[in-house]
C-alpha positions as CSV (number, residue, x, y, z in Angstrom):
1,G,-25.8,-8.4,-23.0
2,T,-24.0,-10.7,-24.3
3,N,-20.2,-11.3,-25.3
4,T,-19.0,-10.3,-22.0
5,S,-16.0,-12.2,-22.2
6,R,-15.4,-10.0,-25.7
7,F,-16.1,-6.8,-24.0
8,A,-13.1,-7.7,-21.5
9,A,-10.6,-8.9,-24.4
10,T,-11.5,-6.0,-26.3
11,S,-10.8,-3.4,-23.2
12,K,-7.7,-5.3,-23.0
13,D,-6.7,-4.7,-26.5
14,D,-7.8,-1.2,-26.1
15,G,-4.5,-0.8,-24.3
16,N,-5.5,-0.4,-21.0
17,I,-3.0,-2.6,-19.7
18,M,-0.2,-0.8,-21.7
19,D,-1.5,2.7,-20.2
20,E,-1.3,1.7,-16.8
21,G,2.2,0.0,-16.9
22,S,3.6,3.7,-19.1
23,D,2.0,5.6,-16.6
24,G,3.4,3.4,-13.3
25,Q,6.8,4.1,-15.2
26,I,6.3,8.2,-15.7
27,K,5.5,8.3,-12.4
28,M,8.5,6.0,-11.3
29,R,11.0,8.6,-13.0
30,I,9.4,11.7,-11.7
31,A,9.3,9.7,-8.1
32,T,12.7,9.3,-8.7
33,G,13.5,12.7,-9.8
34,C,12.1,14.2,-6.8
35,L,14.4,12.2,-4.3
36,I,17.7,12.9,-6.5
37,S,16.8,16.0,-6.1
38,Y,16.1,16.4,-2.4
39,F,19.7,15.3,-2.1
40,L,21.3,17.1,-4.6
41,V,19.2,20.4,-3.1
42,G,20.7,19.3,0.7
43,W,24.7,18.3,-0.5
44,I,24.8,22.1,-1.9
45,A,23.0,23.5,1.1
46,Y,24.4,21.9,4.0
47,C,28.2,20.6,2.7
48,F,28.9,24.4,0.8
49,V,26.2,27.1,1.4
50,F,25.4,26.9,4.9
51,E,26.8,24.5,6.8
52,E,30.2,22.3,6.0
53,F,29.2,19.0,6.5
54,T,30.6,15.8,5.2
55,F,29.4,13.8,2.3
56,T,28.6,11.3,4.6
57,D,27.4,13.6,7.5
58,A,25.4,15.5,5.1
59,T,23.8,12.4,3.5
60,Y,23.3,11.3,7.0
61,F,21.6,14.3,8.1
62,L,19.2,14.1,4.9
63,M,18.0,10.6,6.1
64,V,17.2,11.4,9.3
65,T,14.9,14.7,8.3
66,L,13.9,12.9,5.5
67,T,12.3,10.0,7.9
68,T,11.3,12.7,10.1
69,V,13.2,10.4,13.0
70,G,15.1,13.5,13.9
71,Y,18.6,12.7,16.1
72,G,18.9,16.3,16.9
73,D,23.2,14.8,16.9
74,L,23.5,17.3,13.7
75,T,21.7,20.4,13.2
76,P,21.7,23.5,11.8
77,T,24.2,25.9,13.1
78,S,23.0,29.7,12.2
79,Q,20.1,31.7,11.8
80,A,20.7,31.2,7.9
81,S,20.7,27.3,7.5
82,R,18.2,27.3,9.8
83,L,15.8,29.4,8.0
84,F,17.1,27.5,4.8
85,T,16.2,23.8,6.6
86,L,12.9,25.5,7.5
87,F,11.3,25.6,4.2
88,F,13.8,22.8,3.0
89,V,11.2,20.4,5.7
90,L,8.6,22.1,5.1
91,F,8.3,21.6,1.2
92,G,11.0,19.0,0.8
93,I,9.9,16.3,2.8
94,A,6.1,16.7,1.8
95,I,7.7,16.1,-2.1
96,V,9.8,13.4,-1.2
97,A,7.2,11.8,0.7
98,V,4.9,11.4,-2.0
99,A,7.8,10.5,-4.3
100,L,8.2,7.5,-2.2
101,V,4.8,6.2,-2.1
102,E,4.7,6.0,-5.5
103,I,8.1,4.4,-5.7
104,A,6.6,1.9,-3.4
105,E,3.5,1.4,-5.1
106,Y,5.5,0.5,-8.8
107,I,8.1,-2.0,-6.6
108,M,5.1,-4.0,-5.0
109,K,3.3,-4.1,-8.3
110,Q,6.3,-5.2,-9.9
111,R,6.9,-7.5,-7.0
112,G,3.5,-9.2,-7.3
113,A,3.7,-8.9,-11.5
114,L,6.6,-10.7,-10.7
115,L,5.7,-13.4,-7.8
116,K,2.5,-14.4,-10.4
117,K,4.6,-14.9,-14.0
118,T,7.2,-17.0,-11.5
119,Q,4.6,-19.3,-10.4
120,A,2.8,-20.0,-13.1
121,D,6.0,-20.9,-15.1
122,I,6.4,-23.5,-12.0
123,I,3.2,-24.9,-12.3
124,K,4.0,-24.5,-15.8
125,K,7.0,-26.6,-16.3
126,A,5.9,-29.3,-13.6
127,G,3.1,-30.2,-15.6
128,A,0.6,-29.8,-12.6
129,D,-1.8,-27.7,-11.1
130,E,-1.1,-25.1,-8.4
131,E,-2.4,-27.8,-5.7
132,S,0.0,-30.6,-7.0
133,V,2.5,-27.9,-6.8
134,R,2.0,-27.1,-3.4
135,V,2.0,-30.9,-2.1
136,K,5.1,-31.5,-3.6
137,T,7.3,-28.5,-2.7
138,S,5.6,-28.0,0.5
139,N,7.8,-28.5,4.3
140,P,5.6,-30.3,7.0
141,F,7.2,-28.6,9.5
142,W,7.0,-25.4,7.9
143,E,3.1,-25.8,6.9
144,R,2.5,-26.2,10.6
145,A,4.1,-23.4,11.3
146,K,2.9,-20.6,9.1
147,A,-1.0,-22.5,9.5
148,F,0.4,-21.3,13.8
149,V,1.4,-18.2,13.0
150,H,-1.8,-17.6,11.0
151,A,-4.0,-18.6,13.8
152,H,-2.4,-16.6,16.3
153,P,-1.5,-13.5,14.3
154,I,0.0,-11.4,17.4
155,I,2.9,-14.0,17.7
156,G,3.7,-13.5,14.0
157,V,3.6,-9.6,15.1
158,T,6.1,-10.5,18.1
159,V,8.5,-12.5,16.9
160,N,9.2,-10.1,13.8
161,F,9.4,-7.1,16.1
162,G,12.2,-9.5,18.0
163,L,14.3,-11.1,15.4
164,Y,13.9,-6.8,13.7
165,A,15.4,-5.8,17.2
166,V,18.0,-8.6,17.7
167,I,19.2,-8.4,13.8
168,T,19.4,-4.8,13.8
169,G,20.5,-4.3,16.9
170,G,23.5,-6.4,16.7
171,I,24.6,-4.9,13.9
172,Y,24.8,-1.6,15.3
173,A,26.1,-2.4,18.5
174,G,29.3,-4.0,16.6
175,I,29.7,-1.3,14.3
176,E,29.3,1.2,17.5
177,N,31.3,-0.3,19.9
178,W,27.8,0.0,22.5
179,A,26.0,-3.0,24.7
180,F,24.1,-4.9,23.0
181,M,20.9,-3.5,24.7
182,D,21.9,-0.3,23.5
183,G,21.5,-1.7,20.0
184,V,18.2,-3.1,20.1
185,Y,16.8,0.5,22.7
186,F,18.2,2.5,19.3
187,S,16.3,0.2,17.1
188,I,13.4,0.5,18.2
189,I,13.4,4.1,19.1
190,T,14.4,4.7,15.5
191,G,12.0,2.8,13.9
192,T,9.2,4.0,16.0
193,T,10.7,7.8,14.8
194,V,10.7,8.8,18.5
195,G,14.5,9.0,18.1
196,Y,15.3,10.9,21.6
197,G,19.2,11.5,20.5
198,D,20.8,10.3,23.1
199,I,21.7,7.0,21.4
200,S,23.0,7.6,17.4
201,P,25.7,6.5,15.4
202,T,29.3,8.6,15.5
203,S,31.4,6.5,12.8
204,V,31.4,7.2,9.3
205,G,30.4,2.9,8.8
206,G,27.2,3.8,11.4
207,R,26.1,7.0,9.5
208,W,26.0,5.3,6.2
209,L,24.6,1.9,7.6
210,S,22.0,4.5,8.6
211,V,21.3,5.8,5.4
212,L,19.8,2.4,4.5
213,F,18.5,1.2,7.8
214,L,16.1,4.4,8.3
215,P,13.5,4.2,5.5
216,F,13.5,0.6,6.0
217,A,13.3,0.5,9.6
218,V,10.2,3.1,9.8
219,I,8.2,1.2,7.0
220,F,8.7,-2.1,9.4
221,V,7.9,-0.9,12.4
222,S,4.8,1.6,11.6
223,T,3.9,-1.3,9.6
224,Q,4.0,-4.0,12.3
225,L,2.6,-1.7,15.0
226,S,-0.5,-1.1,12.1
227,Q,-0.6,-4.8,11.7
228,L,-1.0,-5.3,16.1
229,A,-3.2,-2.3,16.5
230,N,-6.1,-4.2,13.7
231,I,-5.4,-7.7,15.7
232,L,-6.1,-5.8,19.3
233,L,-8.7,-3.7,17.7
234,G,-10.3,-7.3,15.9
235,K,-10.0,-5.6,12.6
236,S,-7.3,-7.7,11.5
237,E,-8.1,-9.5,7.8
238,D,-8.8,-12.9,10.0
239,S,-11.0,-11.4,12.9
240,K,-12.7,-10.1,9.6
241,L,-13.2,-13.5,8.0
242,K,-14.4,-14.7,11.3
243,A,-17.2,-12.3,11.2
244,L,-17.9,-13.2,7.7
245,L,-18.2,-16.7,8.0
246,A,-20.0,-16.2,12.0
247,V,-22.9,-14.2,9.6
248,D,-26.4,-16.0,11.0
249,L,-28.2,-17.7,7.8
250,S,-31.1,-19.5,9.6
251,L,-34.3,-19.4,7.5
252,E,-35.7,-16.1,9.0
253,A,-32.0,-14.3,7.7
254,L,-32.7,-16.1,4.4
255,L,-35.8,-14.5,3.9
256,N,-34.5,-10.9,5.0
257,M,-31.8,-11.3,2.6
258,D,-34.9,-11.0,0.0
259,T,-34.8,-7.3,-0.3
260,D,-37.3,-6.4,-3.2
261,G,-39.4,-9.4,-2.2
262,D,-39.6,-11.3,-5.5
263,G,-39.2,-14.5,-3.4
264,E,-35.7,-15.1,-4.7
265,I,-32.2,-14.1,-3.3
266,S,-30.3,-12.3,-6.0
267,E,-26.2,-12.5,-5.9
268,F,-25.9,-8.7,-5.2
269,E,-28.7,-9.3,-2.2
270,F,-26.8,-12.6,-0.2
271,L,-23.5,-10.1,-1.0
272,K,-25.4,-7.2,0.6
273,F,-26.4,-8.7,3.8
274,M,-23.5,-10.7,4.4
275,L,-21.1,-7.7,4.3
276,S,-23.4,-5.5,5.5
277,S,-23.9,-8.0,8.6
278,A,-20.6,-8.8,8.6
279,G,-20.0,-4.9,9.3
280,M,-17.7,-4.8,6.3
281,A,-19.2,-2.6,4.0
282,D,-22.4,0.3,4.5
283,E,-25.9,-0.9,2.8
284,D,-26.4,3.0,1.9
285,M,-23.1,2.7,0.0
286,L,-23.8,-0.8,-1.6
287,D,-27.7,0.0,-2.6
288,T,-25.7,3.3,-4.8
289,L,-23.2,1.2,-6.4
290,H,-26.2,-1.0,-7.3
291,K,-27.8,1.9,-8.7
292,R,-25.2,3.1,-10.5
293,F,-24.2,-0.6,-11.9
294,L,-27.9,-0.8,-12.9
295,E,-27.7,2.5,-14.8
296,M,-24.9,2.0,-16.6
297,D,-26.8,-1.4,-17.9
298,A,-28.5,0.0,-20.9
299,D,-30.1,-3.3,-22.0
300,G,-30.9,-4.6,-18.4
301,S,-29.2,-7.9,-19.4
302,G,-27.1,-8.1,-15.8
303,S,-24.0,-7.7,-16.9
304,L,-21.8,-4.5,-18.2
305,T,-20.7,-5.4,-22.0
306,K,-19.4,-3.0,-24.9
307,E,-22.8,-2.7,-26.4
308,D,-24.5,-1.1,-23.0
309,I,-21.1,1.3,-23.1
310,L,-22.5,2.2,-26.5
311,I,-25.5,3.1,-25.9
312,L,-25.0,4.7,-23.2
313,I,-22.2,7.2,-25.3
314,E,-25.6,7.3,-27.7
315,R,-27.8,8.7,-24.5
316,Q,-25.2,11.6,-23.5
317,K,-24.8,12.8,-26.9
318,R,-28.3,12.8,-27.8
319,D,-29.2,14.5,-24.0
320,N,-26.0,17.0,-24.9
321,D,-27.6,18.1,-28.3
322,Q,-30.9,18.1,-26.5
323,Q,-29.6,20.8,-24.6
324,I,-27.9,23.1,-27.0
325,E,-30.7,23.4,-29.1
326,P,-32.7,25.3,-26.5
327,D,-29.3,27.3,-26.3
328,L,-29.3,28.4,-29.9
329,L,-33.3,29.2,-30.2
330,S,-32.9,31.4,-27.0
331,Q,-30.2,33.1,-29.0
């Protein structure tokens, strides 16, 4: 098919981007509503109905429960309160967890869009391409430091953990009058959601800080631990890239790429060989995707166009009509 670029433009004009944006906003509103409902129900239940927590203690208790840290410094005291908490934890946290994922995804998408727009504006105002802008604004020391951390990712994770523990631990030690080591210990135990409960904030300031700190701590530490695991297991992005670049490209390997035996290596054959050899994709999965693409490429041009989609729609209508006719005759 031809008119590939025109098809892409038409797809955008059909409102895909606008639909995606509006859909994201709707999900964001629903997620925010779920989060607000969680706290409203919790405040009413633990401040007035089942317990007599202060507003600060109730908010702190709800956040400790939501993040599953569970220090144990505040707990339900009656059978009725425990029965309510049982269902509140099971259903409330499940709903709010989904809501938080939606909120996080929405924020990341908005941040990515804003970053792209900012970069485009900077390049446009500078009247230069991206490379010249990078050269003009880069700091040699910072560039070398970033290159070193990129080459040794485990150092980056270690530095992130160190800064997190020292900064947050120091803040808590100052607010709660703890020893500095106790503050660092509390930060790590909290971030891993272990939450032994031997050390927990008791001041009003410390508990309000925890309301803000707990979600950040849990997300940050889990992200860093995941990155550390990938590094140790050789599954980091750098490891994948190195495996991809290390794929054998000898004459024998190039001949093996030609799976259909036509004497030529197509783009799909090259990608299939490289990804499967590096262990980044399964051959059967790639073949299935390629087969699906060929089925959709109605005119056999090697690309999907608006005309291909129209042909597929007509075929589907024709197949449906042919299926309906025997049913009518049998009646």
